C-alpha positions, 0 to 999 in steps of 0.5 A: 679738706686738706686734700682740696687745699693741696690740689688748689696749691698744686693747680696754682703752682702749675698755672704760675709755671705755665705763665713763666714758660709762656713769657720766657718763650714769647718773642714779641716783635718791636714796633716798626713805625718810625717816630720823629718829633721836633723838639724846639730849641727853648727846651734845652738850656744854654 
């Protein structure tokens, strides 16, 4: 029973380490669409 728990912990740590490596190496591209919004003047205090 202890051996199964040990293997489960090692597997969990390996999955976490793999996830950290993937996220650290991943370079997502920023959105390329330009967004322009017109904000009315009454939204700003005078």
